[in-house]
C-alpha positions in Angstrom: -72.4 40.6 3.6 -71.8 40.1 -0.2 -74.9 40.7 -2.3 -75.8 37.6 -4.5 -77.6 39.3 -7.5 -79.4 36.6 -8.2 -80.5 33.4 -6.0 -78.3 31.2 -8.9 -75.5 33.6 -10.1 -72.6 34.4 -7.9 -71.4 38.3 -7.8 -68.6 38.7 -10.3 -65.0 40.4 -9.6 -62.4 40.9 -11.8 -58.8 41.8 -11.1 -57.2 44.2 -13.2 -54.3 45.2 -14.0 -50.3 46.3 -15.4 -48.2 43.0 -15.6 -46.3 42.3 -12.7 -48.4 44.6 -10.0 -49.3 41.3 -8.0 -52.4 40.7 -9.4 -51.9 36.9 -9.8 -50.5 36.5 -6.3 -53.8 38.1 -4.7 -55.7 36.0 -7.2 -54.4 32.7 -5.8 -55.0 34.5 -2.0 -58.3 34.7 -2.9 -59.1 31.8 -4.7 -56.4 29.3 -3.5 -56.8 26.0 -5.4 -60.6 27.1 -6.3 -59.3 27.5 -9.8 -60.1 26.6 -13.8 -59.7 27.8 -16.9 -62.1 29.8 -19.1 -61.9 29.4 -23.0 -63.6 32.1 -24.7 -64.5 31.8 -28.8 -62.1 33.5 -30.6 -59.6 34.0 -28.6 -56.6 32.0 -27.6 -56.0 33.9 -24.2 -57.2 32.2 -21.1 -58.6 33.8 -18.1 -58.1 32.3 -14.6 -61.9 32.1 -12.6 -62.1 31.2 -9.1 -64.4 30.8 -5.9 -63.9 32.4 -2.9 -66.2 32.9 0.6 -66.6 36.1 2.1 -68.4 35.9 5.3 -71.4 33.3 4.4 -71.8 34.3 0.9 -69.2 32.7 -2.3 -68.4 34.8 -5.4 -67.0 34.4 -8.4 -63.3 36.2 -8.9 -61.6 36.5 -12.4 -57.8 37.1 -12.9 -57.9 39.0 -16.1 -54.6 39.4 -18.2 -52.4 41.8 -17.3 -52.1 44.9 -19.5 -50.7 48.2 -19.8 -54.1 49.8 -21.5 -56.8 49.1 -23.4 -55.9 49.8 -26.8 -56.8 46.0 -27.7 -54.0 46.1 -30.1 -52.9 42.2 -28.5 -55.1 39.8 -27.7 -54.0 40.5 -23.9 -55.8 44.0 -23.9 -58.5 42.4 -26.6 -59.6 39.8 -23.8 -59.7 42.8 -20.8 -61.9 44.8 -23.6 -64.1 41.7 -23.5 -64.9 41.4 -20.2 -65.1 44.9 -19.2 -68.1 45.2 -22.1 -69.3 41.2 -21.4 -68.4 40.5 -24.8 -67.4 36.9 -26.7 -69.5 35.0 -24.5 -68.4 36.7 -20.8 -70.7 37.2 -18.3 -71.0 40.7 -16.7 -68.8 42.1 -13.8 -70.4 43.3 -10.9 -67.4 45.1 -9.8 -63.3 45.5 -10.8 -60.5 45.7 -8.0 -57.9 47.4 -10.1 -54.5 46.2 -8.8 -51.4 49.2 -9.0 -48.0 48.8 -8.2 -47.7 51.3 -5.1 -44.0 52.0 -6.4 -45.5 53.1 -9.9 -48.4 55.0 -8.8 -48.3 57.5 -11.6 -48.2 54.8 -14.8 -50.3 52.5 -13.1 -53.6 54.9 -12.6 -53.5 55.6 -16.5 -55.1 52.1 -16.9 -57.3 52.5 -14.0 -58.5 55.8 -15.3 -59.2 54.4 -19.0 -61.4 51.8 -17.1 -63.6 54.7 -15.4 -65.3 55.4 -18.7 -67.0 52.0 -18.4 -68.8 52.5 -15.5 -68.1 49.6 -13.6 -67.6 49.7 -9.4 -64.0 49.9 -8.4 -61.7 49.6 -5.7 -58.1 50.4 -6.1 -55.9 48.2 -4.6 -52.2 49.3 -3.7 -49.7 46.5 -3.7 -45.9 45.5 -2.7 -46.6 48.3 0.4 -44.2 46.7 1.8 -42.1 47.9 -0.7 -42.8 51.2 -0.4 -42.3 51.2 3.4 -38.7 49.7 2.7 -38.0 53.4 0.6 -39.4 54.9 3.0 -42.0 56.6 1.0 -45.5 57.6 2.3 -48.7 58.2 0.5 -51.8 60.2 1.9 -54.6 57.5 1.6 -56.7 59.4 2.9 -56.4 62.7 0.8 -55.9 60.0 -2.1 -59.3 58.3 -1.0 -61.4 61.2 -1.4 -60.2 62.7 -4.4 -61.2 59.6 -6.3 -64.3 58.7 -4.5 -63.3 55.0 -4.3 -61.8 53.1 -1.6 -57.8 52.6 -1.7 -56.1 49.9 -0.2 -52.8 49.3 0.9 -51.8 45.4 0.3 -48.9 43.3 0.2 -50.0 40.3 -1.9 -46.6 38.3 -0.8 -47.3 38.5 3.1 -50.9 38.5 2.8 -51.0 41.9 4.5 -54.3 44.0 3.8 -56.0 40.7 2.2 -58.6 40.9 4.9 -59.2 44.4 4.7 -59.8 44.0 1.1 -62.2 41.1 1.1 -64.6 43.4 3.8 -63.8 46.3 1.2 -65.3 43.9 -1.5 -68.8 42.8 0.4 -69.2 46.3 1.0 -68.9 47.8 -2.5 -70.9 44.8 -3.8 -73.7 46.2 -1.7 -73.2 50.0 -2.5 -71.3 50.8 -5.8 -69.0 53.4 -6.0 -67.2 54.4 -8.8 -64.3 56.1 -10.1 -65.3 59.2 -12.4 -64.5 59.6 -16.2 -61.8 61.9 -17.5 -63.6 65.1 -18.2 -62.8 65.3 -22.0 -62.4 68.5 -24.6 -65.9 69.6 -26.4 -64.8 67.8 -29.8 -63.8 64.7 -28.3 -67.2 64.7 -26.5 -69.1 65.7 -29.4 -67.2 62.5 -31.2 -68.4 60.3 -28.8 -72.1 60.7 -28.9 -71.9 60.6 -32.6 -70.0 57.2 -32.6 -72.8 55.9 -30.6 -75.5 56.9 -32.3 -73.5 55.5 -35.2 -72.9 52.2 -33.9 -75.8 50.9 -31.6 -74.7 49.1 -28.9 -71.2 50.4 -29.0 -70.6 51.8 -25.0 -68.9 54.8 -24.1 -65.1 53.0 -23.2 -65.4 51.6 -26.6 -65.9 54.6 -28.2 -62.8 56.3 -26.8 -60.9 53.5 -27.7 -62.0 53.7 -31.5 -61.0 57.3 -31.1 -57.7 57.5 -29.4 -56.2 53.8 -30.9 -55.8 53.6 -34.4 -55.5 49.5 -34.4 -58.2 48.8 -31.5 -60.0 45.6 -33.0 -63.0 47.0 -31.7 -64.3 48.2 -35.0 -64.2 44.8 -36.2 -67.0 44.3 -33.6 -69.1 46.6 -36.1 -68.0 44.9 -39.6 -70.8 46.0 -41.5 -70.3 49.9 -41.0 -66.6 49.3 -40.1 -65.9 51.4 -43.2 -68.4 54.9 -41.5 -66.8 54.3 -38.6 -63.6 54.7 -40.0 -64.5 58.0 -41.5 -66.1 59.3 -38.9 -63.3 58.8 -36.6 -61.1 60.8 -39.0 -63.7 63.4 -38.6 -63.0 63.7 -35.0 -59.4 63.8 -35.1 -59.8 66.3 -37.8 -61.7 68.0 -35.2 -59.4 67.6 -32.1 -56.3 68.8 -34.8 -58.4 71.9 -35.2 -59.4 72.6 -31.5 -55.2 72.9 -31.0 -54.2 69.1 -29.7 -52.4 66.2 -31.7 -55.2 63.5 -32.0 -52.6 60.5 -31.6 -51.1 61.9 -28.2 -54.1 63.1 -27.2 -55.7 60.8 -24.3 -51.9 60.0 -22.8 -51.7 64.0 -22.2 -55.1 64.4 -21.0 -54.9 61.6 -18.5 -51.1 61.8 -17.5 -52.5 66.0 -16.8 -55.0 64.7 -14.4 -53.1 62.0 -12.8 -50.7 64.7 -12.2 -53.3 66.6 -10.8 -54.9 63.5 -9.0 -51.3 62.6 -7.1 -50.7 66.3 -5.8 -49.9 66.4 -2.4 -50.2 62.7 -2.0 -46.9 61.1 -2.9 -43.9 61.9 -0.6 -41.3 61.1 -3.4 -38.2 61.9 -1.4 -36.2 58.5 -2.1 -33.0 59.0 -2.4 -32.3 56.9 0.7 -33.8 54.0 -0.9 -30.8 51.8 -2.1 -31.1 50.3 -6.1 -30.5 46.9 -5.2 -32.2 45.6 -8.3 -30.2 47.8 -10.6 -26.9 46.5 -9.0 -27.6 43.3 -9.6 -28.4 44.3 -13.6 -25.0 45.4 -13.9 -23.7 41.6 -13.5 -27.0 39.9 -15.0 -27.4 42.1 -17.8 -23.5 42.5 -18.4 -22.2 40.6 -22.0 -19.8 38.3 -20.7 -21.0 37.6 -17.2 -24.5 38.1 -17.6 -24.4 35.2 -20.6 -22.4 33.1 -19.0 -24.7 33.1 -16.0 -27.6 33.0 -18.2 -26.1 29.7 -19.9 -25.6 28.5 -16.7 -29.2 29.2 -15.8 -30.8 27.6 -18.8 -28.8 24.5 -18.3 -29.8 23.4 -15.2 -33.7 24.2 -16.3 -32.8 21.9 -19.7 -31.4 19.6 -17.1 -34.0 19.6 -15.0 -36.6 18.6 -17.6 -34.1 16.2 -19.5 -32.7 14.7 -16.7 -34.3 14.9 -13.4 -37.7 14.0 -14.4 -36.7 10.3 -15.9 -37.1 8.8 -12.7 -40.9 9.5 -12.1 -41.3 9.6 -15.9 -39.3 5.8 -15.8 -41.1 5.1 -12.7 -44.6 5.5 -14.8 -43.9 3.8 -17.5 -43.3 0.9 -15.1 -46.8 1.1 -13.1 -48.0 1.5 -16.6 -46.2 -2.2 -17.4 -47.2 -3.6 -14.1 -50.6 -2.8 -14.3 -50.5 -3.6 -18.0 -49.5 -7.7 -17.1 -51.5 -7.4 -14.0 -54.7 -6.9 -16.0 -53.9 -9.2 -18.8 -54.3 -12.8 -17.5 -57.7 -11.4 -15.8 -59.4 -10.9 -19.4 -57.1 -13.6 -21.3 -60.3 -15.5 -22.4 -61.7 -12.1 -23.8 -58.9 -11.4 -26.4 -60.6 -8.2 -27.7 -61.5 -6.9 -24.3 -57.8 -7.7 -23.3 -56.2 -6.2 -26.0 -58.4 -2.8 -25.8 -57.8 -2.5 -21.7 -54.4 -3.5 -21.7 -52.8 -2.0 -25.5 -55.5 0.3 -25.6 -56.7 2.4 -22.3 -54.3 1.4 -20.2 -51.6 2.1 -22.7 -53.6 5.7 -23.9 -53.9 6.4 -19.6 -50.0 5.9 -19.4 -49.2 7.8 -22.2 -51.1 11.1 -21.3 -49.2 11.1 -17.5 -46.0 9.8 -18.7 -45.4 13.9 -19.6 -46.6 14.8 -16.3 -43.4 14.9 -14.1 -42.0 17.1 -17.5 -44.9 19.4 -17.1 -44.4 19.9 -13.8 -40.6 20.2 -13.5 -40.7 23.1 -16.5 -43.5 24.6 -14.9 -42.0 24.4 -11.4 -38.7 26.1 -13.0 -40.7 29.1 -14.8 -42.4 30.0 -12.0 -39.1 30.1 -10.0 -37.6 32.2 -12.8 -40.6 34.3 -13.4 -41.1 34.9 -9.3 -37.3 36.3 -9.4 -38.2 38.7 -11.9 -35.0 36.7 -14.0 -37.0 35.8 -16.9 -37.5 39.3 -18.1 -33.3 39.5 -17.8 -33.3 36.1 -19.6 -35.6 37.2 -22.2 -34.0 40.7 -22.7 -30.6 38.4 -23.4 -31.4 36.3 -25.7 -34.0 39.2 -28.4 -30.7 39.8 -30.7 -30.1 36.1 -30.9 -33.3 35.6 -32.1 -34.1 38.7 -33.8 -33.5 37.7 -36.7 -36.1 35.4 -37.4 -39.0 37.2 -36.0 -38.8 36.5 -32.4 -38.0 37.6 -28.9 -36.1 36.9 -26.4 -39.1 35.5 -24.4 -39.2 32.0 -27.4 -36.2 31.0 -26.1 -37.1 29.3 -22.7 -40.0 27.9 -24.5 -38.0 26.6 -27.2 -34.6 24.9 -24.9 -37.4 22.7 -23.0 -39.1 21.1 -26.3 -35.5 19.4 -26.5 -37.3 17.4 -23.7 -40.5 17.8 -25.1 -42.6 19.8 -27.4 -45.4 19.6 -25.0 -44.2 21.6 -22.2 -42.7 24.1 -24.5 -45.4 24.7 -26.1 -47.3 25.0 -22.7 -44.5 27.9 -21.6 -45.2 30.1 -24.9 -47.8 31.1 -22.8 -46.1 33.8 -21.5 -45.6 35.6 -24.9 -47.5 38.3 -25.1 -47.1 39.0 -28.9 -49.3 36.6 -31.3 -47.6 36.0 -34.3 -44.2 35.5 -31.5 -46.5 32.9 -29.5 -47.7 31.3 -32.5 -44.4 31.3 -34.5 -42.8 29.8 -31.4 -45.1 27.3 -30.7 -45.0 26.3 -35.1 -41.0 25.6 -34.2 -41.3 23.8 -30.5 -41.7 20.4 -32.8 -39.2 20.9 -34.8 -36.4 20.5 -31.4 -35.4 17.3 -31.2 -37.3 16.1 -28.2 -36.5 13.3 -25.9 -38.9 10.5 -27.5 -36.4 10.9 -30.8 -33.3 9.4 -29.2 -34.6 5.8 -29.0 -34.9 6.1 -33.0 -31.4 7.7 -33.3 -30.0 5.3 -30.8 -31.0 2.4 -33.1 -30.0 3.4 -36.3 -26.8 5.3 -35.4 -25.6 2.0 -33.1 -26.5 -0.2 -35.7 -24.9 1.2 -38.9 -23.1 4.5 -37.8 -21.2 3.2 -35.3 -19.9 -0.2 -36.6 -18.8 1.4 -40.0 -17.0 5.0 -38.8 -16.5 4.5 -34.9 -17.4 6.2 -31.8 -16.9 9.5 -32.7 -18.8 9.6 -35.8 -21.2 8.0 -34.0 -21.5 10.4 -31.1 -21.0 13.5 -33.8 -24.0 12.5 -36.3 -26.4 12.2 -32.8 -25.1 15.6 -31.7 -26.3 17.3 -35.1 -29.5 15.3 -35.4 -30.4 17.7 -32.7 -30.0 20.9 -34.6 -31.5 19.6 -38.0 -34.6 20.9 -36.9 -33.5 23.9 -35.2 -31.8 25.1 -38.4 -35.3 23.9 -40.6 -37.4 25.8 -37.9 -35.3 28.7 -37.6 -34.8 29.2 -41.6 -38.8 28.9 -41.8 -39.4 31.5 -39.4 -37.1 34.0 -41.0 -39.3 33.4 -44.4 -42.2 33.8 -43.0 -41.1 37.1 -41.5 -39.8 37.9 -44.6 -43.2 37.0 -46.7 -45.8 37.6 -44.3 -45.1 40.2 -41.3 -46.2 43.7 -41.7 -43.8 46.2 -42.6 -43.6 48.0 -39.7 -41.4 47.0 -37.1 -42.7 46.7 -33.6 -40.3 47.2 -31.0 -39.5 44.6 -28.3 -41.2 46.3 -24.7 -40.1 44.3 -21.7 -40.3 46.1 -18.2 -37.8 44.7 -15.7 -39.7 43.8 -12.5 -38.2 43.8 -9.0 -36.2 40.9 -7.9 -38.4 39.2 -5.6 -37.8 36.1 -3.1 -40.3 33.2 -4.8 -43.3 32.7 -2.7 -43.9 28.6 -2.4 -47.9 28.9 -2.2 -48.0 31.0 -5.8 -45.5 28.2 -7.2 -47.3 25.1 -6.2 -50.8 26.7 -7.5 -48.9 27.4 -10.7 -47.4 23.8 -11.3 -50.7 21.9 -9.9 -52.5 24.2 -12.6 -50.5 23.6 -15.2 -50.4 19.8 -15.1 -53.9 19.4 -14.1 -54.7 21.1 -17.1 -52.9 19.2 -19.2 -54.2 16.2 -17.9 -58.1 16.7 -18.4 -57.9 19.0 -21.3 -55.0 17.3 -23.6 -55.0 14.0 -22.1 -58.8 13.3 -23.3 -57.8 14.1 -26.8 -54.6 12.0 -26.6 -56.4 9.1 -25.0 -58.7 9.2 -28.0 -56.5 9.1 -30.4 -54.9 6.0 -28.6 -57.9 3.8 -28.8 -58.2 4.9 -32.6 -55.0 3.8 -33.3 -55.0 0.8 -31.0 -58.4 -0.1 -33.4 -56.4 0.4 -36.9 -53.8 -1.9 -35.3 -56.0 -4.6 -34.1 -58.6 -5.2 -36.2 -59.9 -7.0 -38.4 -58.0 -9.7 -36.5 -58.8 -12.4 -38.4 -59.1 -15.8 -37.2 -57.5 -16.8 -41.2 -54.0 -15.0 -39.8 -54.0 -17.3 -36.9 -54.3 -20.5 -38.9 -52.0 -19.7 -41.1 -49.0 -19.2 -38.8 -50.0 -22.2 -37.2 -50.0 -24.2 -40.4 -46.7 -22.7 -41.1 -44.8 -23.1 -38.1 -46.1 -26.8 -37.6 -44.9 -27.4 -40.8 -41.7 -26.4 -40.1 -41.5 -28.3 -36.5 -42.0 -31.0 -38.5 -39.0 -30.9 -40.8 -36.9 -29.0 -38.6 -37.7 -31.3 -35.2 -39.1 -35.0 -36.9 -42.2 -33.9 -35.0 -45.6 -35.5 -36.0 -48.1 -32.8 -36.4 -49.7 -33.3 -33.2 -46.5 -33.2 -31.2 -45.7 -29.9 -32.8 -49.6 -28.7 -32.4 -48.9 -29.4 -28.7 -45.4 -27.7 -28.3 -46.7 -24.5 -29.8 -49.3 -24.5 -27.3 -47.2 -25.3 -24.4 -46.2 -21.8 -22.7 -42.8 -20.6 -22.4 -41.4 -23.1 -24.8 -39.1 -21.5 -27.9 -41.2 -22.3 -30.2 -44.2 -21.0 -28.8 -42.5 -17.6 -28.2 -41.8 -17.5 -31.5 -45.5 -18.2 -32.3 -46.8 -15.6 -30.4 -44.5 -13.3 -32.0 -44.7 -14.1 -36.1 -48.9 -14.3 -35.1 -48.6 -10.6 -33.5 -45.9 -9.6 -36.6 -49.2 -11.0 -38.4 -52.0 -9.3 -37.1 -50.0 -6.5 -37.3 -49.4 -6.6 -41.1 -53.1 -7.3 -41.5 -54.2 -4.7 -39.4 -55.9 -1.9 -41.2 -53.1 0.1 -40.8 -50.6 -2.6 -41.7 -52.9 -2.6 -44.8 -52.5 1.2 -45.3 -48.5 0.9 -44.6 -48.6 -1.6 -47.7 -51.1 0.6 -49.5 -48.7 3.8 -49.3 -45.8 2.2 -49.4 -45.1 3.6 -53.0 -44.8 7.0 -51.3 -41.9 6.0 -49.3 -40.1 4.2 -51.3 -38.4 7.0 -53.0 -37.0 7.3 -49.9 -35.8 3.9 -49.8 -38.3 2.8 -46.9 -39.6 -0.5 -47.4 -43.4 -1.6 -46.3 -42.4 -3.1 -42.5 -40.4 0.4 -42.4 -43.1 2.5 -43.2 -45.3 0.5 -41.0 -43.4 1.3 -38.3 -43.3 4.5 -39.3 -47.1 5.0 -39.4 -47.8 3.2 -36.4 -44.7 5.4 -34.1 -47.5 9.0 -35.1 -49.0 8.8 -31.9 -45.8 8.8 -30.7 -42.0 8.0 -32.2 -40.8 6.0 -29.9 -43.3 3.4 -30.7 -42.0 2.4 -34.0 -38.8 0.3 -31.9 -41.5 -1.9 -30.6 -43.3 -1.8 -33.9 -40.1 -3.0 -35.8 -40.0 -5.4 -32.8 -43.1 -6.9 -33.6 -43.0 -6.9 -37.5 -39.4 -8.7 -37.1 -40.9 -11.6 -35.0 -39.0 -10.1 -31.7 -41.7 -9.3 -29.9 -42.8 -6.0 -28.1 -40.5 -5.7 -25.6 -37.0 -4.8 -27.5 -35.7 -1.5 -27.1 -33.2 0.6 -29.0 -29.7 -1.2 -27.1 -31.1 -4.6 -28.4 -28.5 -6.1 -30.3 -31.3 -8.4 -32.1 -33.3 -5.8 -33.4 -30.4 -4.2 -34.5 -29.5 -7.7 -36.2 -32.5 -7.9 -37.8 -32.5 -4.4 -39.5 -28.8 -5.0 -40.7 -29.5 -8.2 -42.0 -32.6 -7.4 -43.6 -33.1 -7.8 -47.4 -35.7 -7.4 -50.5 -37.7 -10.3 -51.2 -38.6 -9.6 -54.3 -38.5 -6.6 -57.2 -35.5 -5.2 -58.9 -33.1 -4.5 -55.5 -33.8 -8.3 -54.5 -31.5 -9.9 -51.7 -29.8 -6.5 -51.4 -29.8 -5.0 -48.2 -32.9 -3.0 -47.1 -31.3 -0.4 -44.7 -28.4 1.0 -46.7 -26.5 4.4 -45.5 -28.8 6.5 -47.5 -31.8 4.8 -46.2 -30.6 5.4 -42.4 -29.7 8.6 -43.1 -33.0 9.5 -44.6 -34.5 7.7 -42.0 -33.0 9.9 -39.3 -33.9 12.8 -41.1 -37.2 12.3 -41.4 -37.7 11.4 -37.8 -35.7 14.7 -37.1 -38.2 16.4 -39.0 -42.0 14.7 -38.5 -44.5 15.5 -36.2 -45.0 12.3 -35.1 -46.5 12.9 -31.8 -50.4 12.7 -31.4 -50.1 14.5 -27.8 -48.3 17.5 -29.7 -50.7 17.4 -32.1 -53.6 18.2 -29.0 -51.7 20.6 -27.2 -51.4 22.7 -30.8 -54.7 22.6 -31.0 -55.6 23.5 -27.8 -53.3 26.6 -27.7 -53.9 27.9 -31.4 -57.1 25.9 -33.2 -57.3 22.9 -34.7 -56.5 23.8 -38.1 -53.3 25.2 -37.5 -52.4 22.0 -35.5 -53.7 19.8 -38.6 -51.8 22.0 -41.1 -48.5 22.2 -39.2 -48.7 18.1 -38.8 -49.0 17.8 -42.7 -46.8 20.3 -43.1 -43.8 18.5 -41.1 -45.1 15.4 -42.7 -44.3 16.9 -46.5 -41.2 18.5 -45.5 -40.1 14.9 -43.4 -40.8 13.3 -46.4 -38.8 15.6 -49.1 -36.1 16.0 -47.0 -35.8 12.1 -46.6 -36.6 11.7 -50.9 -33.7 14.5 -51.0 -31.1 12.6 -48.7 -31.9 9.2 -50.0 -31.6 10.1 -53.5 -28.3 12.2 -53.3 -26.7 9.6 -51.1 -27.3 6.5 -53.3 -26.2 9.0 -55.8 -22.5 9.1 -54.3 -22.4 6.5 -53.1 -23.0 5.2 -56.4 -20.1 7.2 -58.0 -17.3 5.9 -55.1 
């Protein structure tokens, strides 16, 4: 039976181990769908927490990030160290299940020995036991258990072999804890440990060892008021270790691996000559400089198409469902105009704006899970490392950036696979620059209305193609500048472990895809929904009755003059549902409401800011209203130009209106608003601007709110500068031709 430490507190079991040991598979086996994501203050690395039942008792299982050591030089390692010491808002762990790759026992034991110094009960799990059998290797498990003094269990997480035994052993060790004996250190190291623990109250033995052995450890930051004293004392300890005849740099590794060698003596049968190294044979093809790149391009094309095209039917279906729901609710609330607009244009539209991204997220994470489970993701990162290295990224950034061409949201979420903090932040900030599918309607509208009629279909096609690389070129250049100005001069090598090729397990893939989709809906969705309601309010209010009266009076006068009707007949015609006059009246009314709204007024106010880019107030309002989602500019322009909100990028009526739009006053009165320099400025602005509330929300979630705000402001300013430059230079050139 599992011992519950308190009546209201579940026992907490931490799963810890190197990357690619199958730790997450064991976690999924234990918890199934009973999982949630845990975030802790000051760190963006997430830990999964699930519940499991053993007998009649329940306990929490914590899936800690994979780590090769406890140096705390990366966010993953720091998260593991915080979990071991119950810092950063975490509750203490009652038991550690250390998952080792049975085929790499010597290397994996290094982390287990480091953990031993934290004094937590421990179980060793040797995963991939089935692979070990296929290699005809044998371990003397009884001898290993006797030497280590803790349970050692053979498990095959993929097939479920040994999982029942693991659950039983967890129950036993929670009732009667057993510990892996810490390493016996030299006199100099032990003396230094005592001095450090006395110098910094609350410092554990395990943390003190990290200060001694890991120069880049973040542990010292926790005692910032004594950081200088700690560093001085660590320096003296290093001098004492060196005086004792050992280099303090590799001291821990030398001591630990010497101990590992003695622990495993007589335990491992190392005869592997009969084993066929199939992974190496496959790698000769997949990592080939010609064939490997060809296969890589094909695989990435499939991933890109899956997110860009294959998710479209599901997204179209969700959009149709949203529209049908709006049309179904609208008549029910027709007598309550404010409530009708809030529910239909605010709540339903806001929810629809959230769920429409879910198919792309599900499809993307399905392919990412497949690529990772098969072992190909590491090979793809290796192939792309050199291509991205010049701007400070590594090969793992490629898939998130490629995915962002469909939608930045799943691309940003895919960046969680990056261990290096700087690469992850840079990749996330580059993702919105990729020309996502939401920009396509804007491109199609303006290219179809201006470029194709003037220069032909071929030039129009090339314009559309090249626009997809404007953001990529700018983002890569900014990343290169950032690397040159802010990165450490010390080059950090790109270390990548090539996992074995495996057949993906559908259970794990389903759990991962489901968790990613659910997390987006629950977390990012709430922010997006709130943002949608705010934009609705800015576009709806003040909704003055005087606006309706003014539009009504204008149309009545027009009907009296053009149709020869009296005022009563004209008024009745406006009220008759479905007549051309009534439709025209509704379109004009919505356009006037939009212009008089708080956002419309703000558009008039800021129009002088966009005037250097050639934008009039109507285009400015369209741009401002599109910040929740870029494609909203199409429906906004449709309303402003009195065509209704149902126009799309292919609408000939909308194209004709913008082509024929003239300046009503000022120095350019009577001239076309949309000259070719203006059109190019609009296209460049949309290619570079972060007009997506959902993307801002997901950046805030993945990094923090200040970085998200900085990204939004920075990309907006950059887009404005680029649009102004394109318009001014284009106008200058066109004036000299």
